[in-house]
N, C-alpha and C positions, 0 to 999 in steps of 0.2 A: 384714248386721246394718239392722233397722228402727229408725226415728224413732218414738218416743210421741209425740203432742202429747198432752200429761196437763191434765186442768181444774187451777183456778191456776194458769197457767203464769206468770202474774205474781210467782209467788211461787218458784215450782220449777222449775229445771234438771231436767227428767227423765232417768232412764239406764238402764243394762242389767239385768239378769237374772243368773241365776247360771251365767253362761260361756256359754248357749248363746242365739240369736238367739230372739224369743220367733216365732212362727208367725203372728199377726194383728197390725197396729198398733192400738192401743189409739183410735181415733178417736172412741168411743164418750167418752171422757173431755176431747174437746178443744174446738173452738172452739164447738162448737154450744151451749156454756154461756152465749154471750154474752161482751159485753167487761167486764174487770174495772174498776170505778170506785173512784174511792176519794173519799170524802165528805170534804168540809171537818170541820175539826177544832180544836176551843179546843187552841191551844199552849202550850206551859211553856215557863217557863225553867228551864233545869237547871243547876245550880252544881254543877260537879265539886268535891267535896271536897278538901283539899288535904293530899299526903299528904308526912311528913315525909321529909326531904333525907335519903338514906342514908348512914352515915358514910363520912368520906375515908380508907380503908383498903388496903392492899395485896389484904386477903382480898376486899372490896365489889368491888376493881377487878377481879381476875380474877374471880368471879363474873359480873360485868355482862358479861365479853368470853364466857364461856361463855352466858350466856342471848341475846346480840344473835348469835351463832351457833344457836343452837338454836331460838331463837323464831320465824324464818321456816319452819322445817321443822312445827314445833307448830301453824302457823295455817294451812298447807297442808290437814296432816290435819283438824284443827280443820274446815275449809270442806269438806271432802270427808266427814268426817262426817253434816254436816249437810245437804247434798245427798244424799247415797246412804240417809241414815235419813228422808229427804221420798222419796223413791222408795219406799222398804220400805212406808209410808204406802197405796200405791198399787200393793203385792202385788209389787214388783219387790225380792225378798231379796237379790240380790246385784247391784247393777247397776254394775259393773265393765266397761272394757273396752266400751261400749255409750253411743250419744249421747243424749243429755239435750237436748230443744231448751226454749227460752225463747221464746215464740212471740206474746209483748206485752211491749211496748217496759217498761221498768223504772219502776216509779212508788213512792209514798212506805210502800207497805206491802214494796218488796222491801230484807230487813236483812239478807239472806246475804254477802256482799261489800260493805266500805267503797268508798266514793266509786264507787256504779254510774256508769254514762252512761245517756244518753236520745236515744242515737244509733242503736245497732245491736242488731240482734237477737240472740241466742247460741244456741249450741250447745254442750255440757259434757259431758268426756269424762274420765272417773277412771281412768287406765290402769295394768295390772298388766303389764308387761312380762315379769317373771321365767318367765312359761312358755312363749313363743316371740313370734313378730311379730305384729303389730295392722297390720291394713290401713286405709290412708287412703286413700279415693277423692276427691279435691277438685275441683268443677264447675269449669268457663268459665263466668267471669260479667263479661265485657267490659262495660265502662260503670258499674258497682255496687263497692265498695270493701268488699273481703271479705278474710278473715286466719286460720287456724287456724294460732297459734303453741302451740308443746310447752316447757311450762315442767316444768322438775326440780323434784324434793323442794325444794330450797334456793331454787325461785324464778326461776331464770336461767331467760331465753327462747334454747331450743338454737335452734330453728328457727322460720319464721314461713313460713308456704305460703298463696299466693293472688296477690293484686293485685301483690303485693312480687315474687311470681317470674314474673310477665310475665299473669297474667290467666286463662292457658288452661288452667288445671288439670292431673289428672296421678294417679297412682297411687303411694304411697308404701309402704313397710314401715315402720315405727316397731320400733325394737326398744332394749334396756336397753343396760348399761356390757358386760354380761358375755357377750353374744351372740358367735360365733364363724362363723355361718353366712353364708350371701350372701343377696342380694334373692330374694325369688321373680319370677319372671318376668313381664316388663313392669312391672317397681316398680324404684322408686329408693329406696336404704337412707337412714335417717333414724337417728341412733343418738341417745336421750336420756342424759342423764348418771346417772340414776338408774331404778331400774326400777318406783318408783312413780313415775309424772307426770300432769300435768294439760293436757290439751289443752284450749283455749278458742279455738270458733267465732266470729267479730265480721260481719255482715251489716247494710252499712247498711241504713237506713228512708230513705227521701226524700220523707217527710208522713204522714199517717194515711192515707191513700189506698191506698198504697203497703207496707203493712202482710202483705198477704196474699202477694204478692209475693216482699217482702222473708224471708217465712215460709217459700213453695218453695224459696228459695234456702237457706236453712238448711235444707231436710231433704233438697237434693240432694247434702251432704254424707255420702259413707257408711262407715261404720267399723267391721272386724268381725275375731276373730283369725283367724290362719291356720291352714289345715287341721292337725290335728295339734298345737295347742298344748294346754296344759296349764290348768285352770280355774283363775281367779283364787282366790285364798287370800285368807280374810277379814282385815281389820285390825282393831286394836285402835279404840275407839271414842274422839274429844278430843274433850271437853266446852268449852262457851263459857271456863269460870272452873276451873282445874283447880288442885286440890294439888300439892305439890313430888312426890309418888310418882305421880299420874298424868302428871304433864308429862313426866318421866324416862321414863318405860313406853313413851309415845307415839313420842317422839324419838329413844329407842334402840331398840325394833321396827324403824322407818323406816330407822335408821342400817342394819341388821344387813341388812335385804332389797335392800340397795345396796353390801354390802361389797364389790363387785367394783368400784367406782368408788374405785383406790385415794388420788387426792387428797383426797375427802370424808372415807375413812378417816381419813386423815393428820391433817385438820386437826379431825376429833372427838377424836382419841389425845391433843391438847392438854389434855383437860377430862376427863380420866377419874378426877381425884381428886375432880371436882364431881361424878360419878356419870354423866357422860355417856360413852355408847359404853362402860360398865363395869357392872357390879355397883353399884347405888348402896347406900348405907349407908343407917341408920336416922338418922342425923346429917346427911347428904346431904339425905335430903327432908323432913327437919324444916326446914333451912336454904332451901329450894326455896319450900317452904309460907309462910314468913316473909318473906321478899324478893320474889316473887314480884311481887304489885299493883306496891310502886312501882318493881321493874325497869321494867314497863312504860307506869309513870306517865310515865318518864324520857321514852319515845319520842312522845311526843305530839307532834302537830305534822306529822309522817308526812312527806309530800314536801316542803313549804315548807321543815321546818326544816333538810332535806335539801339545799338548794338557794343558788343566789346568788339575793338577793333586789334587785332594782332599781325603784325607784319600786314599791314598795309590791307587786311581782310576784313570786314563786321561779322561777326559770329551772331545771329539772332538770339537775345534772350528768352528764358522760359516762357513768357508771355506771348510769345507772338503768337496771332490765330485762335487765341483764348485767353483774353486780354484781363480777365477779372476787373480791378479798381484803379490798374492803368491808363487813364485816360490818357497820357502824354505819349504812349508808346501806341495807342491805337488811334491815336488822331495824326501819328505820322504817319503808321504805316496804311492809311486812309489814304493819303496823299502817295506815297511812293511805292504801294504795294498792296492796295487794294484787292480782295479775297487772297490774301496769303494762307497758306494752309501751318497747322502749329506743328512746332517740331519732330514732333512722333512719326508725322508724315513727309514731311518733305525739310530741308534744311536749306534756306536761299542764303549764301554769301557773297557780299558786296566787295568790290574793290573799287575804289576811287580816287585811291593814289598808289603811287609805283613804291618803293623800297626804299625810298629817302622820302618819301612825304610828299612830294610834288602830285600836283594831280595830272589825272590822265589827259592826255590832249594829243589830237591826233597830229599836232606836225612833231611829233615821236615815232620811233619805233620802238615797240616790246618786247618781251617773251613771257610768255607763262608756261611754265613746267610743271605738270601734274604726273604723279607719281602712279605706277601700277599699282592696280590690286584697292581702289578707290573705295572706303566703307559705305558701299551702298548697298541695298538687299534689291531695290529696281533698276534704276538707271540715273545717269548723270549727265548733266550739261553745262556748257560755258557758253553764254550768251552777251552779245554789243548790247548796248542802248548807248543814243546820244543822249545828253542831259538838256532837256527844255527849258526856257529862261523860266516858267514856273515850277522846276523842280520833277515835274513828271518827268519820266523815262520809256523812249519808245525806238523804234527798229531802226536802222540808219540803211538807207536806199543806196544799193551798190551792184555793180554789173554782174554779181553772181548771186543775188539774191540770196547770201548766207549772211544769216543773221546769229548762230549759232554752230556749235559743234559739240560732239556728246559721244558717248559709248556705241551708238547706232550710226554714226558717220562714217560710210563704209571709204572712203577717200582718204581718211585720217591715215597715216604713216607712223609707228610707234618706232620706239628706240629699242636697242636690241635687250634693254631690263623690262620692256612691257610699258616703260611712261612714254609720255607725250611732250612734245615740245610745241607750242602754237606761239604764231606769228601775230603780232597786231601791228598792222600799219596801214594807213589811208591809201597805199599804192597798192600795186597787186606784185606779188613777186613772178619773174619769171621761173619757169622749168617748173624743179622737181617741188620746191617748197610751196609752191604755191596750194598743193592740198595743202597743208597744214595750214592755212592763209585764215583768220577772221580780220574781215575787213573794218576800219575804224572812220569814223566821220574824221572833218577837218579841225573840229572845236573839242570842247569837254567831253570826257563819256564817261561811262559806267560798266564794269563787269560785274556780271551775277553768275555764281556757280549756284547748280542746283543739285541737288542730293535725295533722292527718291526713297522714302523708305531707310533714312539714315538706321546705321549701325551703331553699335556703343560707342569707338571711338570718335565719329562724328559728334555724336549727342554728348560724351563726359568731356570734349575737349582736349583726349590725348592725340587726335589727328590734328593736326594744322596744314594749310596748305601753304606751299612755298610762295615768297610774295614777287610781284608783277616787278619786273626787271627792266631799264632801259636798255636797249640794244642799237646795233646798226641797221638801217632800210637796208632791207633786202632788194636788189634793183630787178 
């Protein structure tokens, strides 16, 4: 199966057609259009409406439990709907079991997935494993971080292939929970926990001059259904703001497609009285319609609200990316960091407050001091996000199109001891200090530090980032 390099790749992960590979790569849609440029935009401070707290009753507590079980499933299907819908706009009617590359770095127009990164190019594959194995060929990419993360319907990372597995590449047969056959010749069997799954490929970009080489690396991942597989079955669309009927219909259809996962089915069976994994009554759907906004509002804060906070930085718990029975953590991450990797692959540290506990806001200026020798085995970055009214995090439009700084940022200037002082403010500094400027919005924002392949001091908590400190605005 071939990759498509679609026009407007800054906004779209490309994907597959109706079960059969396309005959010709759609190069006419690709990079010949030129680079995507985000123009500076006036920034508005969006104040989220305050939703009334839900009643403290046993019924609401049970509804909350059901919601936090079902919400990550819905978010996976919502993201799938968004990406496959965009692919349909380019003539790919059922882009399932097909790799959709994103061959430009994310920018302020990237709104598909909350908390996007500006470090890697992507390949996105929406899998339907009910019809049989889907083959994945991972290239050998020595010296360049890469990963192909296989996520289940419930957002757990079932497998991560690439640098972590030696960087030497390999051939894999991805199968669903009910598959009883053997691996095709020359392939290693990798079992997904659910038939509907998301394979997300990440390839590191080592600066603007490296984008073409990184894009070729993304395109060298190959995805194709095994011979004799049934064509993918279209699934129900999942809009961004569903009513109760739509929410239950999407979740229940997805659960039914992975009924072979006995553990998942048993979890769902706890909530049949709420219309989950059961025929939903009119009373069920009305109740969900009434309470969905408030239930989602409770999840705001995402990764930071679900983590240990030390000196203003939140450190993810051990369950991130492989949640087990922690449905609260799973739901919070689905809202604030969908597709988060487990800690052994990457650690995401989030700062929403300064040294004194005040929310970060672009009306002030800040300093972030990053010590020399950060304990990571692959790369690190510090990224700026605007906090949206619904709790999601997205990039901030700015004149430099600079959304992050990191160990590959050639413009960064270090101190004599190898540490970095990053200037965080809404206005651009003049002179030499501009090279260490991370543009902030005028309203509330969050900073995310990413460390890929973290070393022991990050994992065991013996290393801590210094707090974000308020400073004078640099003119």
